[in-house]
Structure formats: structure tokens, C-alpha cells
N, C-alpha and C positions, 0 to 999 in steps of 0.2 A: 596422586592423592584423590580419594573419593570423598564425596560430600557425606555428612553425617546421615542425612535422610536415606541416601542410597545404601549406605552400609547397614543401617538399621533395618530397612526393608528387606535386604538380602539375608539378614540374620533371623528375622521372625519366621517361626514355623520350621526352623531347621534344628537338627540335633547337634550340630557343630559347624564351626566355620574357622578357617585358618585366620591368622592375624591380618589385620588391615591397618595401615598407617592412617590415622585420622588427621594428626597435625605433625608434620615432620620437623626435625630441627632445622634452624636457619643459619646460614653463614654469618659470622660475626667478626668484626675487627675491633681491636683495642690496643692500648699502649702497655708496654712492659710495666710491671708493678701494679696493674689494676686487677680486677676480677671479672670473669665472664661466666655465663652459664648457657647451656643448651637444654632444650626440653623436647619431649617427644610424647605424643599420645597415640595409643594403639588399642584396637578393639578386636575381640574374637570370642568364640565359644568353644571350649572353656576359656576363661580369662587367661590371656597370654602371660608368660614370664618375660620380663624385659631385662636385657643386659646392655652395657655400653662397652665398645671396643675403640681403641685408637688404631686406625689403619695405617700401615707402613708399606709403602710401595718400594720395591727393590728394582734391580735391573731386569730388563725384559718384561716389565709390567707385572711381575709376580708380586702378589700382595700377601702380607702377613698381618694378623691382628693381635693386639695386646689387650687382654681382658682388663678392664678398669674396675677399681682404682689401682690394682696392683700394689706396689710398695711406694707409691707416690704420696707424700704427705701433704701436698697442696690440692688434692682432688677429693671431692666428696660426691658420692653417688647416692641418689635417693629415688625410691619408687613408692607409689601409693596406688590404691584402687581408685577408679573413677576418673573423671567426674560422673560418668554414666555407668550403668550396670554392664559388666563384662568388658570394662575399659580399664586400662592401666596407664598411668602417666609417670614418666621418669625424667630425672634431671642429672646433668653432670655439671658441677660447679668447680671452676678453677678459682681458688680464693686467695686472698692476701693474708689472712690470719684466722685462726680458729676462734670459735666463741667459747665462753665460759672459762674453765680452768685448763684447757688444752694449751700446749706450747705454741709459740709462733711458728708459722709454716712459710714456705717459700711463696713469693708472689708470682703472678703470671710472667712467664719468660718465653724467649724464642723457642725453647725446647717444648713448650706446650702447644706451639703452632702445629697445625696439621688437620687431618680428616678424622672426625669422630663419628662412629656408627651406632645407631640405636637399633638393636636386633631383638625381635620378639618371636617367640615360638610357643606353640601348644601342640596337642596331639593331632591337630588337623593340618598343621603346616607352619610356615615361618615367613617373616617379612622383615625388611630392614630399610633404613633411610639414613643418609649421612649429611653432615655439614662440615664446613671448614672454619677453624679458628685461625685468624691471621693476627700476628703480633708485630707491632711496629714500635719504634723508639720514641716517636713524638706524634701528637694529635694531628699536626699538619700533613703527616704522611697518609692519613686515612682519606680515601677518595670521598668527596662530598656526598655522593649518593649512597655510600655504604653506611654512614653513621656509626654511632657507638653501640 
């Protein structure tokens, strides 16, 4: 992860720059039935497109990614420009229920546990960062230093 000042100074005066992760997602622990979110900030010129994947590791270290939200009714993906010029911020939310008039959706479950990847790309390159969601049955199972 690079500092904002270093990223900005590298971008000034250039016609383009591949994406750089400004703030990567962080590992999180929570209990079944709760909700969690991951966030990721990326900068580049032109402004990168940001997507989220769930990484699945198979035998022999082979990995496969699942583009999110897919058909999961308990995931919400959101992206927005900023907070700085040529920067994009994205979130993945595993929620307990939808807002407004939407139907109830599934809460956080063990199936939601795993590695989630923030992947950014533009015409100059690509970058990614990942974090893990760990789901436990009770609060006392979360190590003290991990927090909620």
C-alpha cells in the first residue's frame, strides 16, 4: 500500500497511471446472523473500474473467482467516485435484511466466510487486494485482538 502523497506525486504530470490501492480491505470477524462490510479505495488515471470477487481455492492451490454479487440475495456491492479526483471507493456488504420495500434476505452465514478481492483496472493496468471474512457462532470465539 502506497501513501496518498506518493501516489499523487507519481500521477501528476503523467498522461495515465495504472490503478494503485490506496486503502485495501481489512480482515474481519463476526458472528452468524450479523452483517459485515469490506471497503477498498483505488486511484489511477483514467479512473479505474472496481469489481469484487470471492476467491475460492481448490486443490493444488488453484484459485477461481466468483464475480459478486452474483445471485446472492444477501450481498450488496456499491462503488462511487472519490473521495479524490481519479479515485474510486467500493464496498461489499453482507447484510441481515434489505432496506425499504425489499424482502428479507439471508443473514451472514458460514457460507459467506472466505477471501474477498477488490480488483481495479483501467487502460494502464490493474491492481487487486483482498481480505478475509471469518464467521463464528458466538462472540467469545473471536480472538480479542481481532475485534468486530
